N, C-alpha and C positions, 0 to 999 in steps of 0.2 A: 240542648234541653235539660232543664232541671228534672229530675224525675219525682213524681209527685210522692212517693213514698218518703223519698230525702227531704221533700218540703214539709211533710206532716210529722218526720220525725224530729225536724229542726223546729218546728214550731211547738212542738210537745216540750222540748227540752226549754224553749225560752219562755213558755207558760209555767213551767214546774220551777223554773229561775225564778219567775215574778210573783210567786207567790210564796217562796220559801228564802230568797234571798233580798235583802234590800239593797238598792245601788249605796256605791261608797259616799257621794255626797249626801245622802240622807243619815249615813250613821256617823259620818262626821258631824253633821248640824248636831245630831242627838248627844255624841260626845262631849262636843263645844258647850250645850247647854248643860249638862252634867257638871261640867267644870266650873261654869260661870253661876251656878244657883248659889243662894247662901240659906236656903232654905233644906233641912235634913230630910224633910218629908219630900221635897219635889226630887232631892237628889237621889231617895231610896224608889221612887216611881222611876225616874229615867233609868236608874241602876237595872232595875227589873224589866224595864222595856230592852235593854241592850242586852241583857243575860238571854233574853227571850229570842232575841235576833240571831244571837250568837248560836242556840241550841237548834234554832230551826235550819239554818244555812250548813250546818256541821251534819244535821240528820237528814236534809233534806226532804223537808215537812211542812206544811203551812204556816205560816208566820201568827197568823189568825184564825180561828174557827171559822169566821165569816168570809171565805175564799171570793166573796164578792162576785158582780155581775161581770163577766167578761167582756171588754169592751174593746175593739179594734180600731186605730187609725192607721189608714193605708195613705201614704204618699205615693200615689200610682203614676209612673212613668208611661206616657200614653203610648209609647214604642214599646212596652214591654210586652213579650207575646204569653205571659202568664195571669193575666187579668181574668180572663174567662174563667179560669179553675179555682181562684183562693176563696171564693164564697163557699161554695160547697166543700174545699180542704180544710178552711177555718171550722165550720163548724163540726165536721169528722173529728178533728184534733179535739175540740171541746167535749166533745160526746167521750170519746175514749180518755183523756184527762181526766173527767168526773171520776171516774174508777180507776184509774191507774195512780195520780197524784197522792190521796183523791182531793176533789173539789167537794165542797158540799153542795148539794143541788139547791139551787138557789132560785130556778124560775119557775114561778106558780100563775096559773090562770086567774087575772084579776078579777072576774065573776064568779068562778066555782072553786077556787083555791086549789085546783089538782095539779099535781106536780109531776115533770115527766120523768124526773131522777136522771137527767142528763145535761141540764143547763142549757136547754133549747126550749123550742116553742116559738110563736109568733113574735116577729122581731128581734129574737135571739139566737146566736150573741149579737151585739151591737157593732156594726160595721159603719165607719163613718171614713169615705171616699174623699181624697184630695188630689186630683189630676195635676201631673206636673211635667215638665218637660223633660224628654229622655227615655230611658229603657230599663230604669232602675226602680225595683221597689222596695219602699221601707215600710215594715207594719211595725208599729208601736203597741205594746200591749199593755193596759191599764184595768187589773182587777179593781174595782171600787165596792167597797162594803157598804151593806146598808145603812148603817149606824150614822156613820158621816154623810152619807147621802140625802139622809132625812134632815140633815142642818143646811142642806140647801136653800136658796131663798132667791127670788125675783122682787125689785124695789122699781116700781115706775115712778120714778122723779117728776117733778116740774122742772123744765128748764132753766127757771129762774133759782133753783136751788144749788145750781153748779155744781164743781167741784167740792166746794165746802158741804154739801149735802152729800155728797157721794160718801166723803170721809164718815159723816156721821151714821149713813145708813149701813156701811161694812162693820165700823166699829161696835154699833151699838148690836148689830146681828151676831157678832162673835162673841161678846160679851154675856149677851143673854143666851147662847148656846151652853157658856159653862163646860162643863166636864162631859156633856153628852157625847160628842163626835171624838172623843180620847184624845185630848189635846197632850201635848204640842202639836199643832196641827200645820197644813200648809192650805193656805187661800189662795183661789183664784177667784178673779174679779175681772168681768165682762162689762164693759161701758160702751153704749151705745147700739147703734144696729136696729134691733126691735128686740121685743120679750124673749124670743126664740133664739136670735142672735147673741142676744147678751148673754143667755144661759150656755151656748154652746161655746162661747169664747172663754167665758170661765172655766169650763171644763177642760177645755184644751190649754190653758192656762197652766193646769196641774201638769201638764206632761216636761214643763220646763224642769230643768235641775235646781235644786235648791239654792243653790249659790249664783245663780243666774239674775242678771238684770235686763230691764226693757233694753233696748237699743237707743229708744228715743229718750234724752236728759229728763224732760219733765216728766215721762211716764214713771223712770225709775226712781226719780226723786219722791214721787207719790206712793210706791212701792216701800221705799224706805218709811216714809212717815207713817203708814198706815200699819208698818208691823212695829213700830216704837209705840205707837199707840194703843194698839192691841194687847203689847207685853207689858205696859205700864197697868193694866186691868188688874192685874194680880191673879186672873183665873188658874194661872199654872198647870203644870202637868197632872192629867187625869182632873183637872179642875179643884186640885186640892191647895192650890197657893203656889205661887212662887213666879220667877222673874221669865218663864217661857212658856207663853201661851201658844205661840205660833213660832214656826221654824222660818218660814217665807212668805210673804205676799206678793203673787205675780199678777200682773195686770195686762188685759190685751183688749183693743178697743175697734171699732167700726164707725165710721161716721153716722150720724142718727138723724130721726126726721126734727125739723125745727119746732115740734111742739112736746117733743119727749125726750126724757132721758131716762131710758132704761138701765139698771145696773143688776148685773147676775152675780150671785156669790155662789160659788162650789167648793165645799171644806173637805179636806182629805185628812185622816187621821194620820197618826204618826207612823202606821205602815203604809208609806208612801211607797205602793210596789209598782214596778213599772220593768219591762224590757222592750228590746227591740229586735227585729230579724230583718237583713237587708238580702233580696234577691236580685242578681245582676242577670242581664239577657243571656251572657254565656251559661248559663246554669249553675253560678255558685251562689249558694245560701248560707249564712251564719248569723250567728247570736253577735250582735253589737252592743 
């Protein structure tokens, strides 16, 4: 059995890593964007971003002052003996991390504005559970900032608008956002399901690596086309012009009602922060 203290330590390491060190795929994409820019202003913005990433990783300090809402996606092996303790352990780790890392206290009561100071509260931290076969648990951490989250959107299209309407809705929205979500961004798009499902699919799409493509050719082609169209807008890094407005577009979908075509749009800033922890039934726990 894994010791609770060991699980807490590992989750704290993962959370520290998530807010201070960007995954290699994100850094590589930002370096590529800088090399491909022909605007000196865009190059300067990307250079400052990359320097910021370097300092944060070296000093193990948050990449951005907005350390986000702490969100956890759990692929829960139904035979795992640890499922019962995860919710309380995660809450304890978030509270401890608020002071230890530190994280900015980002949870406030929606009516009173009261801040508990520990990133907890009703519904916090956010935990999404997905039961899967087996006895292994994978926990993906997604600290998502408020600035980019403010740029999320739901569009309820008529089915007659089709994929052409989806393209227009996504591109128009990202262009309208301009520099507000701190581009170059990662764009998650959820199509179908229902209003709530489309938004959930869009946010889950942000968990994929920058250079990944959907397994279905038609969806992957849509991802590539949307990225090209968004980058042709010229919004550029931090909204100051350039070739790179987004680093990637990831699309996920679900079957929909014949009378509606929901499109969820989730925007992630250049600080595409994430980390993953794996817990197996034998007691091994590691950051992967």
